[in-house]
A tleap script that builds the chain and sets N, CA, C and O, in Angstrom:
source leaprc.protein.ff14SB
mol = sequence {
  NMET SER ARG PRO ILE SER LEU GLN VAL TYR
  VAL SER PRO GLU LEU ALA GLU GLN VAL ARG
  SER ALA ALA GLU ALA ASP GLY LEU ALA VAL
  SER GLU TRP LEU ARG SER GLN LEU LYS LYS
  VAL LEU ALA SER GLY PRO ILE GLY ALA SER
  ASP GLN ALA LEU LEU GLY LYS LEU TYR ARG
  GLN SER LEU PHE ALA PHE VAL GLY LEU ASP
  ALA LEU LEU SER GLY HIE PRO ASP HIE THR
  LEU ARG GLU ARG ALA HIE SER ALA TRP LYS
  ALA ARG CYS LYS GLU ALA GLY MET ALA ALA
  THR PRO THR LYS GLY GLY ALA CLYS
}
set mol.1.N position { -163.772 131.343 66.553 }
set mol.1.CA position { -163.855 130.811 67.583 }
set mol.1.C position { -165.148 130.754 68.058 }
set mol.1.O position { -165.626 131.868 68.271 }
set mol.2.N position { -166.039 129.594 68.349 }
set mol.2.CA position { -166.861 129.275 69.166 }
set mol.2.C position { -167.027 129.733 70.342 }
set mol.2.O position { -165.973 129.531 70.944 }
set mol.3.N position { -167.757 130.232 70.996 }
set mol.3.CA position { -167.853 130.352 72.599 }
set mol.3.C position { -167.766 129.335 73.332 }
set mol.3.O position { -168.638 128.544 72.973 }
set mol.4.N position { -166.810 128.686 74.689 }
set mol.4.CA position { -167.198 127.662 75.150 }
set mol.4.C position { -167.914 127.406 75.814 }
set mol.4.O position { -168.526 128.258 76.458 }
set mol.5.N position { -168.162 125.914 75.942 }
set mol.5.CA position { -169.501 125.455 76.398 }
set mol.5.C position { -169.316 125.320 78.368 }
set mol.5.O position { -168.147 125.298 78.754 }
set mol.6.N position { -169.889 125.278 78.938 }
set mol.6.CA position { -169.719 125.492 80.758 }
set mol.6.C position { -170.498 123.485 80.812 }
set mol.6.O position { -171.448 122.884 80.311 }
set mol.7.N position { -169.349 123.182 81.735 }
set mol.7.CA position { -170.495 121.981 81.962 }
set mol.7.C position { -169.536 122.060 83.292 }
set mol.7.O position { -168.399 122.469 83.525 }
set mol.8.N position { -170.772 121.351 84.161 }
set mol.8.CA position { -170.856 120.840 85.711 }
set mol.8.C position { -170.127 120.169 86.396 }
set mol.8.O position { -170.314 119.177 85.692 }
set mol.9.N position { -169.532 119.851 87.056 }
set mol.9.CA position { -169.854 118.623 87.792 }
set mol.9.C position { -169.256 118.944 89.344 }
set mol.9.O position { -168.472 119.757 89.832 }
set mol.10.N position { -170.171 117.719 89.875 }
set mol.10.CA position { -169.500 117.541 91.730 }
set mol.10.C position { -168.788 116.917 91.813 }
set mol.10.O position { -168.618 116.121 90.890 }
set mol.11.N position { -167.977 116.884 92.893 }
set mol.11.CA position { -166.685 116.389 93.005 }
set mol.11.C position { -166.814 116.591 94.520 }
set mol.11.O position { -167.473 117.428 95.135 }
set mol.12.N position { -165.624 115.126 95.181 }
set mol.12.CA position { -165.929 115.561 97.044 }
set mol.12.C position { -164.883 116.443 96.957 }
set mol.12.O position { -164.393 116.880 95.916 }
set mol.13.N position { -164.482 116.746 98.337 }
set mol.13.CA position { -163.389 117.406 98.118 }
set mol.13.C position { -162.366 116.854 98.352 }
set mol.13.O position { -161.456 117.481 97.810 }
set mol.14.N position { -161.995 115.968 98.897 }
set mol.14.CA position { -161.069 115.504 98.573 }
set mol.14.C position { -159.903 114.951 96.954 }
set mol.14.O position { -158.732 114.606 96.793 }
set mol.15.N position { -161.356 115.202 95.915 }
set mol.15.CA position { -160.941 115.202 94.559 }
set mol.15.C position { -160.434 116.682 94.033 }
set mol.15.O position { -159.468 116.985 93.333 }
set mol.16.N position { -161.581 117.577 94.714 }
set mol.16.CA position { -160.955 119.116 94.322 }
set mol.16.C position { -159.941 119.207 94.476 }
set mol.16.O position { -159.308 119.397 93.438 }
set mol.17.N position { -159.190 119.149 95.664 }
set mol.17.CA position { -158.409 119.352 96.168 }
set mol.17.C position { -157.407 118.865 95.345 }
set mol.17.O position { -156.685 119.697 94.796 }
set mol.18.N position { -157.229 117.767 95.162 }
set mol.18.CA position { -156.032 116.845 94.221 }
set mol.18.C position { -156.430 117.873 92.867 }
set mol.18.O position { -155.653 118.610 92.261 }
set mol.19.N position { -157.392 117.734 92.701 }
set mol.19.CA position { -157.967 118.696 90.968 }
set mol.19.C position { -156.924 119.860 90.980 }
set mol.19.O position { -156.007 119.873 90.158 }
set mol.20.N position { -157.104 121.016 92.095 }
set mol.20.CA position { -156.741 122.120 92.092 }
set mol.20.C position { -155.128 121.894 92.083 }
set mol.20.O position { -154.541 122.589 91.253 }
set mol.21.N position { -154.178 120.881 93.015 }
set mol.21.CA position { -152.960 120.950 93.273 }
set mol.21.C position { -152.701 120.430 92.220 }
set mol.21.O position { -151.583 120.816 91.879 }
set mol.22.N position { -153.252 119.547 91.282 }
set mol.22.CA position { -152.365 119.051 90.094 }
set mol.22.C position { -152.509 120.031 89.170 }
set mol.22.O position { -151.974 119.801 88.086 }
set mol.23.N position { -153.108 121.109 89.301 }
set mol.23.CA position { -153.249 122.111 88.080 }
set mol.23.C position { -152.118 123.611 88.651 }
set mol.23.O position { -151.548 124.441 87.942 }
set mol.24.N position { -152.132 123.503 89.872 }
set mol.24.CA position { -151.099 123.927 90.141 }
set mol.24.C position { -149.809 123.796 90.285 }
set mol.24.O position { -148.826 124.420 90.685 }
set mol.25.N position { -150.134 122.722 89.805 }
set mol.25.CA position { -148.317 121.967 89.868 }
set mol.25.C position { -147.651 122.092 88.092 }
set mol.25.O position { -146.503 122.434 87.807 }
set mol.26.N position { -148.827 121.679 87.033 }
set mol.26.CA position { -148.373 121.735 85.780 }
set mol.26.C position { -148.447 123.726 85.297 }
set mol.26.O position { -147.960 124.166 84.256 }
set mol.27.N position { -149.137 124.558 86.319 }
set mol.27.CA position { -149.684 126.078 85.989 }
set mol.27.C position { -149.981 126.473 84.878 }
set mol.27.O position { -149.512 127.052 83.897 }
set mol.28.N position { -151.324 125.797 85.455 }
set mol.28.CA position { -152.885 125.947 84.562 }
set mol.28.C position { -153.826 126.532 85.813 }
set mol.28.O position { -153.538 126.667 87.002 }
set mol.29.N position { -155.051 126.825 85.095 }
set mol.29.CA position { -155.940 127.388 85.463 }
set mol.29.C position { -156.764 125.566 85.813 }
set mol.29.O position { -156.305 124.550 85.290 }
set mol.30.N position { -157.541 125.559 86.421 }
set mol.30.CA position { -158.446 124.082 86.629 }
set mol.30.C position { -159.099 123.905 85.494 }
set mol.30.O position { -159.062 122.760 85.041 }
set mol.31.N position { -159.862 124.943 84.725 }
set mol.31.CA position { -160.375 124.478 83.854 }
set mol.31.C position { -159.612 124.396 82.694 }
set mol.31.O position { -160.292 123.942 81.774 }
set mol.32.N position { -158.398 124.672 82.354 }
set mol.32.CA position { -157.912 123.979 81.600 }
set mol.32.C position { -157.097 122.887 81.587 }
set mol.32.O position { -156.535 122.316 80.653 }
set mol.33.N position { -157.119 122.642 82.978 }
set mol.33.CA position { -156.086 121.103 83.349 }
set mol.33.C position { -157.395 120.079 82.912 }
set mol.33.O position { -157.426 119.150 82.105 }
set mol.34.N position { -158.492 120.674 83.825 }
set mol.34.CA position { -159.303 119.481 83.087 }
set mol.34.C position { -159.956 118.955 81.584 }
set mol.34.O position { -160.441 117.910 81.150 }
set mol.35.N position { -159.715 120.092 81.156 }
set mol.35.CA position { -160.299 120.185 79.458 }
set mol.35.C position { -158.635 119.521 78.996 }
set mol.35.O position { -158.737 118.569 78.222 }
set mol.36.N position { -157.410 119.836 79.308 }
set mol.36.CA position { -156.336 118.739 78.734 }
set mol.36.C position { -156.601 117.352 79.514 }
set mol.36.O position { -155.998 116.346 79.141 }
set mol.37.N position { -157.287 117.311 80.338 }
set mol.37.CA position { -157.414 115.856 81.042 }
set mol.37.C position { -158.261 114.881 80.612 }
set mol.37.O position { -157.996 113.698 80.825 }
set mol.38.N position { -159.330 115.248 79.985 }
set mol.38.CA position { -160.479 115.402 79.692 }
set mol.38.C position { -159.864 114.932 77.586 }
set mol.38.O position { -160.012 114.021 76.771 }
set mol.39.N position { -159.490 115.680 77.642 }
set mol.39.CA position { -159.007 115.169 76.354 }
set mol.39.C position { -158.220 113.699 75.497 }
set mol.39.O position { -158.343 112.980 74.505 }
set mol.40.N position { -157.114 113.988 77.085 }
set mol.40.CA position { -156.447 112.786 76.592 }
set mol.40.C position { -157.469 111.581 77.144 }
set mol.40.O position { -157.410 110.509 76.541 }
set mol.41.N position { -158.321 111.695 78.166 }
set mol.41.CA position { -158.759 110.164 78.304 }
set mol.41.C position { -159.732 109.582 76.946 }
set mol.41.O position { -159.779 108.524 76.319 }
set mol.42.N position { -160.529 111.023 76.880 }
set mol.42.CA position { -161.070 110.268 75.426 }
set mol.42.C position { -160.288 110.172 74.226 }
set mol.42.O position { -160.924 109.596 73.343 }
set mol.43.N position { -159.200 110.510 73.895 }
set mol.43.CA position { -158.264 110.018 73.090 }
set mol.43.C position { -157.911 109.005 73.227 }
set mol.43.O position { -157.707 108.388 72.182 }
set mol.44.N position { -157.663 108.324 74.450 }
set mol.44.CA position { -157.253 107.171 74.431 }
set mol.44.C position { -157.594 106.052 74.049 }
set mol.44.O position { -156.873 105.073 73.861 }
set mol.45.N position { -159.047 106.184 73.879 }
set mol.45.CA position { -159.994 104.950 73.456 }
set mol.45.C position { -161.732 104.871 74.331 }
set mol.45.O position { -162.541 105.744 74.646 }
set mol.46.N position { -161.706 103.341 74.475 }
set mol.46.CA position { -163.549 103.361 75.243 }
set mol.46.C position { -163.765 103.536 76.732 }
set mol.46.O position { -163.087 102.912 77.547 }
set mol.47.N position { -164.501 104.198 77.001 }
set mol.47.CA position { -164.872 104.206 77.999 }
set mol.47.C position { -166.198 104.872 78.618 }
set mol.47.O position { -167.029 105.473 77.937 }
set mol.48.N position { -166.264 104.709 79.798 }
set mol.48.CA position { -167.782 104.575 80.302 }
set mol.48.C position { -168.478 103.245 80.017 }
set mol.48.O position { -168.032 102.222 80.536 }
set mol.49.N position { -169.583 103.203 79.194 }
set mol.49.CA position { -170.718 101.555 78.777 }
set mol.49.C position { -169.222 100.899 77.894 }
set mol.49.O position { -168.628 99.937 78.381 }
set mol.50.N position { -168.738 101.551 76.578 }
set mol.50.CA position { -168.112 100.877 75.870 }
set mol.50.C position { -167.249 100.022 76.529 }
set mol.50.O position { -167.197 98.935 75.953 }
set mol.51.N position { -166.318 100.114 77.842 }
set mol.51.CA position { -165.956 99.741 78.661 }
set mol.51.C position { -166.129 98.494 79.028 }
set mol.51.O position { -165.258 97.668 79.297 }
set mol.52.N position { -168.209 98.273 79.038 }
set mol.52.CA position { -168.560 97.458 79.556 }
set mol.52.C position { -168.827 96.669 78.354 }
set mol.52.O position { -169.377 95.577 78.496 }
set mol.53.N position { -168.623 96.934 77.609 }
set mol.53.CA position { -169.385 96.209 76.458 }
set mol.53.C position { -168.113 94.946 76.087 }
set mol.53.O position { -168.055 93.719 76.168 }
set mol.54.N position { -167.155 96.098 75.634 }
set mol.54.CA position { -165.901 95.574 76.040 }
set mol.54.C position { -165.380 94.184 76.480 }
set mol.54.O position { -165.028 93.197 75.834 }
set mol.55.N position { -165.484 94.557 78.343 }
set mol.55.CA position { -165.799 93.545 78.899 }
set mol.55.C position { -166.299 92.674 78.912 }
set mol.55.O position { -165.863 91.592 79.306 }
set mol.56.N position { -167.483 92.936 78.429 }
set mol.56.CA position { -168.390 91.217 78.420 }
set mol.56.C position { -168.143 91.078 76.991 }
set mol.56.O position { -168.726 90.033 76.704 }
set mol.57.N position { -167.594 91.556 75.905 }
set mol.57.CA position { -166.809 90.903 74.630 }
set mol.57.C position { -165.927 90.100 75.177 }
set mol.57.O position { -166.176 88.900 75.064 }
set mol.58.N position { -164.538 90.537 75.990 }
set mol.58.CA position { -163.746 89.938 77.026 }
set mol.58.C position { -164.193 88.441 77.241 }
set mol.58.O position { -163.677 87.427 76.769 }
set mol.59.N position { -165.290 88.563 78.079 }
set mol.59.CA position { -165.518 87.688 79.065 }
set mol.59.C position { -165.901 86.688 77.956 }
set mol.59.O position { -165.093 85.812 77.649 }
set mol.60.N position { -166.915 86.765 77.434 }
set mol.60.CA position { -167.464 85.772 76.224 }
set mol.60.C position { -166.692 84.761 75.428 }
set mol.60.O position { -166.792 83.534 75.446 }
set mol.61.N position { -165.827 85.608 74.658 }
set mol.61.CA position { -164.316 85.043 74.572 }
set mol.61.C position { -163.798 83.952 75.407 }
set mol.61.O position { -163.605 82.736 75.437 }
set mol.62.N position { -163.659 85.209 76.165 }
set mol.62.CA position { -162.538 83.718 77.324 }
set mol.62.C position { -163.268 82.983 77.972 }
set mol.62.O position { -162.616 82.160 78.614 }
set mol.63.N position { -164.651 82.884 78.133 }
set mol.63.CA position { -165.686 81.623 78.422 }
set mol.63.C position { -165.751 80.849 76.994 }
set mol.63.O position { -166.046 79.668 77.179 }
set mol.64.N position { -165.661 81.002 76.345 }
set mol.64.CA position { -166.010 80.389 75.132 }
set mol.64.C position { -164.154 79.002 75.080 }
set mol.64.O position { -164.034 77.804 75.335 }
set mol.65.N position { -163.203 80.023 74.647 }
set mol.65.CA position { -161.742 79.588 74.914 }
set mol.65.C position { -161.797 78.597 76.494 }
set mol.65.O position { -161.360 77.458 76.324 }
set mol.66.N position { -162.022 78.743 77.186 }
set mol.66.CA position { -162.540 77.806 78.843 }
set mol.66.C position { -162.683 76.734 78.129 }
set mol.66.O position { -161.788 75.896 78.028 }
set mol.67.N position { -164.151 76.614 77.388 }
set mol.67.CA position { -165.301 76.028 77.676 }
set mol.67.C position { -164.889 75.282 76.381 }
set mol.67.O position { -165.775 74.437 76.253 }
set mol.68.N position { -164.065 75.149 75.408 }
set mol.68.CA position { -163.371 74.089 74.556 }
set mol.68.C position { -162.176 73.810 75.032 }
set mol.68.O position { -162.041 72.628 74.714 }
set mol.69.N position { -161.002 74.203 75.716 }
set mol.69.CA position { -160.185 73.437 76.233 }
set mol.69.C position { -160.667 72.845 77.457 }
set mol.69.O position { -160.076 71.819 77.798 }
set mol.70.N position { -161.384 73.157 78.026 }
set mol.70.CA position { -161.732 71.811 78.986 }
set mol.70.C position { -162.015 71.035 78.566 }
set mol.70.O position { -161.434 70.002 78.899 }
set mol.71.N position { -163.451 70.925 77.208 }
set mol.71.CA position { -163.853 69.470 76.558 }
set mol.71.C position { -162.479 68.556 75.769 }
set mol.71.O position { -162.386 67.339 75.606 }
set mol.72.N position { -161.411 69.765 75.339 }
set mol.72.CA position { -160.075 68.962 74.917 }
set mol.72.C position { -159.673 67.734 76.140 }
set mol.72.O position { -159.589 66.505 76.146 }
set mol.73.N position { -159.507 68.721 77.026 }
set mol.73.CA position { -158.448 68.371 77.817 }
set mol.73.C position { -159.543 66.756 78.548 }
set mol.73.O position { -158.991 65.663 78.677 }
set mol.74.N position { -160.735 66.923 78.842 }
set mol.74.CA position { -161.311 66.318 79.372 }
set mol.74.C position { -161.319 64.721 78.151 }
set mol.74.O position { -160.808 63.807 78.799 }
set mol.75.N position { -161.530 64.453 77.400 }
set mol.75.CA position { -161.571 63.737 76.115 }
set mol.75.C position { -159.839 63.462 75.483 }
set mol.75.O position { -159.579 62.944 74.397 }
set mol.76.N position { -159.016 63.871 76.307 }
set mol.76.CA position { -157.614 63.629 75.965 }
set mol.76.C position { -157.167 62.593 76.377 }
set mol.76.O position { -157.185 62.264 77.563 }
set mol.77.N position { -156.606 61.797 75.263 }
set mol.77.CA position { -156.084 60.329 76.571 }
set mol.77.C position { -155.183 60.261 78.024 }
set mol.77.O position { -155.163 59.524 79.010 }
set mol.78.N position { -154.718 61.031 77.727 }
set mol.78.CA position { -153.920 61.430 79.501 }
set mol.78.C position { -154.904 61.771 80.541 }
set mol.78.O position { -154.981 62.965 80.828 }
set mol.79.N position { -155.449 61.181 80.979 }
set mol.79.CA position { -156.394 61.513 81.960 }
set mol.79.C position { -156.522 62.155 83.008 }
set mol.79.O position { -157.579 62.492 83.542 }
set mol.80.N position { -154.959 62.450 83.511 }
set mol.80.CA position { -154.083 63.466 84.311 }
set mol.80.C position { -154.198 64.561 83.359 }
set mol.80.O position { -155.305 65.091 83.459 }
set mol.81.N position { -153.816 64.835 82.902 }
set mol.81.CA position { -153.285 66.281 81.967 }
set mol.81.C position { -154.763 67.194 82.623 }
set mol.81.O position { -154.647 68.397 82.857 }
set mol.82.N position { -155.808 66.625 82.816 }
set mol.82.CA position { -156.660 68.102 82.990 }
set mol.82.C position { -156.339 68.643 84.035 }
set mol.82.O position { -156.336 69.856 84.245 }
set mol.83.N position { -155.910 67.406 85.109 }
set mol.83.CA position { -155.325 67.841 86.708 }
set mol.83.C position { -154.491 68.941 87.106 }
set mol.83.O position { -154.513 69.678 88.092 }
set mol.84.N position { -153.458 68.838 85.701 }
set mol.84.CA position { -152.343 69.138 85.780 }
set mol.84.C position { -152.026 70.061 85.399 }
set mol.84.O position { -150.977 70.645 85.667 }
set mol.85.N position { -152.978 70.433 84.598 }
set mol.85.CA position { -153.364 71.513 83.836 }
set mol.85.C position { -153.791 72.930 84.811 }
set mol.85.O position { -153.359 74.081 84.762 }
set mol.86.N position { -154.838 72.282 85.707 }
set mol.86.CA position { -155.763 72.833 86.326 }
set mol.86.C position { -155.266 73.414 87.840 }
set mol.86.O position { -155.792 74.316 88.492 }
set mol.87.N position { -153.740 72.363 88.280 }
set mol.87.CA position { -152.678 72.776 89.251 }
set mol.87.C position { -151.626 73.954 88.763 }
set mol.87.O position { -151.206 74.883 89.453 }
set mol.88.N position { -151.249 73.592 87.081 }
set mol.88.CA position { -150.687 74.807 87.119 }
set mol.88.C position { -151.261 76.084 86.625 }
set mol.88.O position { -150.480 76.905 86.144 }
set mol.89.N position { -152.502 76.347 86.684 }
set mol.89.CA position { -152.855 77.321 86.700 }
set mol.89.C position { -153.441 78.058 87.705 }
set mol.89.O position { -153.953 79.170 87.577 }
set mol.90.N position { -153.321 77.200 89.016 }
set mol.90.CA position { -153.507 77.320 90.554 }
set mol.90.C position { -152.274 78.254 90.561 }
set mol.90.O position { -152.374 79.480 90.513 }
set mol.91.N position { -150.863 77.443 90.637 }
set mol.91.CA position { -149.636 78.004 90.771 }
set mol.91.C position { -149.773 79.374 89.895 }
set mol.91.O position { -149.671 80.357 90.629 }
set mol.92.N position { -149.934 79.634 88.805 }
set mol.92.CA position { -149.598 80.710 88.557 }
set mol.92.C position { -150.332 82.402 88.828 }
set mol.92.O position { -150.030 83.560 88.542 }
set mol.93.N position { -151.705 81.517 89.719 }
set mol.93.CA position { -151.978 82.244 90.036 }
set mol.93.C position { -151.892 82.990 90.863 }
set mol.93.O position { -151.789 84.216 90.910 }
set mol.94.N position { -151.963 81.706 92.019 }
set mol.94.CA position { -150.555 82.584 92.733 }
set mol.94.C position { -149.457 83.197 92.916 }
set mol.94.O position { -149.358 84.149 93.690 }
set mol.95.N position { -148.368 82.663 92.134 }
set mol.95.CA position { -147.666 83.556 91.412 }
set mol.95.C position { -148.088 85.258 90.791 }
set mol.95.O position { -147.259 86.166 90.727 }
set mol.96.N position { -148.980 85.336 90.541 }
set mol.96.CA position { -148.940 86.557 90.062 }
set mol.96.C position { -150.380 87.426 91.276 }
set mol.96.O position { -151.215 88.233 90.869 }
set mol.97.N position { -150.266 86.977 92.567 }
set mol.97.CA position { -151.206 87.459 93.588 }
set mol.97.C position { -153.014 87.193 93.218 }
set mol.97.O position { -154.015 87.886 93.401 }
set mol.98.N position { -152.807 86.021 92.705 }
set mol.98.CA position { -154.599 86.436 92.493 }
set mol.98.C position { -155.247 84.985 92.868 }
set mol.98.O position { -154.913 83.852 92.523 }
set mol.99.N position { -156.129 85.377 93.569 }
set mol.99.CA position { -156.550 83.859 94.087 }
set mol.99.C position { -157.224 83.136 92.997 }
set mol.99.O position { -157.757 83.586 91.982 }
set mol.100.N position { -157.063 81.626 93.512 }
set mol.100.CA position { -157.445 80.943 92.091 }
set mol.100.C position { -159.264 80.279 92.468 }
set mol.100.O position { -159.754 79.258 91.985 }
set mol.101.N position { -159.723 80.941 93.139 }
set mol.101.CA position { -160.672 80.893 93.807 }
set mol.101.C position { -161.970 81.863 94.078 }
set mol.101.O position { -162.340 82.291 95.172 }
set mol.102.N position { -162.449 82.051 93.033 }
set mol.102.CA position { -163.524 83.445 94.319 }
set mol.102.C position { -163.286 83.425 95.682 }
set mol.102.O position { -163.103 82.377 96.301 }
set mol.103.N position { -163.278 84.546 96.193 }
set mol.103.CA position { -163.144 85.055 97.451 }
set mol.103.C position { -164.642 85.100 97.786 }
set mol.103.O position { -164.942 84.488 98.810 }
set mol.104.N position { -165.912 85.868 96.947 }
set mol.104.CA position { -167.094 86.097 97.338 }
set mol.104.C position { -168.044 85.656 96.398 }
set mol.104.O position { -167.763 85.898 95.224 }
set mol.105.N position { -169.348 84.929 96.682 }
set mol.105.CA position { -170.277 84.479 95.871 }
set mol.105.C position { -169.620 83.118 95.996 }
set mol.105.O position { -168.734 82.583 96.663 }
set mol.106.N position { -170.851 82.682 94.616 }
set mol.106.CA position { -170.601 81.436 94.309 }
set mol.106.C position { -171.067 80.379 95.033 }
set mol.106.O position { -171.620 80.774 96.059 }
set mol.107.N position { -171.065 79.015 94.893 }
set mol.107.CA position { -171.919 77.992 95.442 }
set mol.107.C position { -171.342 77.522 96.330 }
set mol.107.O position { -170.194 77.111 96.161 }
set mol.108.N position { -172.227 77.414 98.039 }
set mol.108.CA position { -171.591 76.509 98.774 }
set mol.108.C position { -171.586 75.322 98.577 }
set mol.108.O position { -170.959 74.574 99.328 }
savepdb mol mol.pdb
quit
């Protein structure tokens, strides 16, 4: 077995206390607990920069779907359909506890 390699990280006092408490609750040394958590995170899928790439891809796909759907609704013979779809979307956002319009930024 090869010798483990040491990694160093700086965290806030609050986070350090949370890590120590979690390790103690699991009956592990801090290094063992951190190693197990890192393994779980790395095994669960994309992280960091790849998360940004995934979000970018999802955004581009969503934007394409939005533009296409908006074009179809705009050209539909029932001219009220587009506005009804927007109203239904706003209601669903409200039900989900999300704002239908951005709270920051955007055009004035």
